[in-house]
C-alpha positions in Angstrom: 4.2 11.2 7.1 5.0 14.6 5.2 2.7 17.0 4.5 2.7 18.8 0.9 4.1 22.6 0.9 0.8 25.2 -0.1 3.7 26.9 -2.5 2.9 27.6 -5.8 6.4 26.1 -6.7 6.3 23.3 -5.0 7.6 20.3 -6.7 6.5 16.7 -6.8 10.2 15.2 -7.4 11.9 17.4 -3.6 8.2 16.1 -2.1 10.0 12.2 -3.0 12.9 12.6 -2.2 12.2 13.3 1.1 9.4 11.1 1.6 12.0 8.0 0.4 10.3 7.4 -3.2 11.9 7.6 -6.0 10.6 7.6 -9.4 12.7 7.4 -13.1 11.9 10.5 -14.7 9.4 9.4 -17.5 10.8 5.7 -18.4 7.2 4.8 -16.3 9.5 2.6 -13.8 8.4 2.6 -9.7 10.3 2.0 -6.6 10.5 -1.1 -5.7 8.8 -0.3 -2.3 6.2 2.4 -3.7 5.0 -0.2 -5.7 4.7 -2.7 -2.6 2.4 -0.3 -0.4 -0.1 0.7 -3.8 -4.1 -1.0 -4.2 -6.1 -0.2 -6.5 -7.6 2.5 -4.9 -11.5 0.1 -6.1 -11.3 -3.3 -4.7 -8.3 -2.7 -2.2 -6.4 -5.5 -3.4 -2.3 -5.4 -4.4 -0.7 -4.1 -8.6 1.5 -5.4 -10.2 3.6 -3.0 -12.8 3.5 -4.3 -16.1 4.6 -2.0 -18.8 3.7 1.7 -18.3 0.7 0.5 -16.3 0.3 -0.5 -12.4 -2.8 -3.7 -12.7 -5.2 -4.4 -10.4 -4.3 -8.6 -9.7 -8.1 -8.8 -8.4 -10.8 -6.6 -10.5 -7.7 -6.1 -13.7 -8.3 -2.5 -13.6 -5.1 -0.8 -15.5 -3.4 2.5 -14.0 -1.6 4.9 -16.7 1.8 5.4 -14.8 2.5 10.2 -15.7 5.4 11.3 -16.3 6.6 8.9 -13.6 3.9 9.2 -10.7 0.8 6.2 -10.4 -3.1 7.7 -11.0 -4.8 5.6 -8.9 -7.7 7.3 -9.9 -10.5 4.2 -11.2 -11.7 7.6 -13.4 -8.7 7.3 -15.3 -8.7 3.6 -15.0 -8.8 1.1 -18.4 -11.4 -0.7 -17.4 -10.7 -4.5 -18.1 -11.4 -6.8 -21.5 -14.7 -9.5 -21.1 -13.1 -12.0 -20.8 -14.8 -13.8 -23.8 -15.7 -12.1 -25.6 -14.0 -9.3 -28.0 -13.4 -6.0 -27.6 -12.6 -4.8 -31.1 -14.7 -2.1 -30.7 -15.3 -0.8 -27.8 -11.7 1.5 -28.8 
């Protein structure tokens, strides 16, 4: 496993390349190998790629992808829509 350098000039793209992770800059696309190991941090199940978001197959939380990097933080995720309820006023 690679350790991230303590240096402030640390470049995530170089670290990802060394780790064998490939992301297309700005497109939000994630390498299939990375997608296969990612899991929802809340319920620990797999996520699937839907546009510019990773969606948990169990709880439905939608995690953003920013600059090609998945943001797998529960606080940053969009909560799933309540089934059968109209959410027009919530957002």
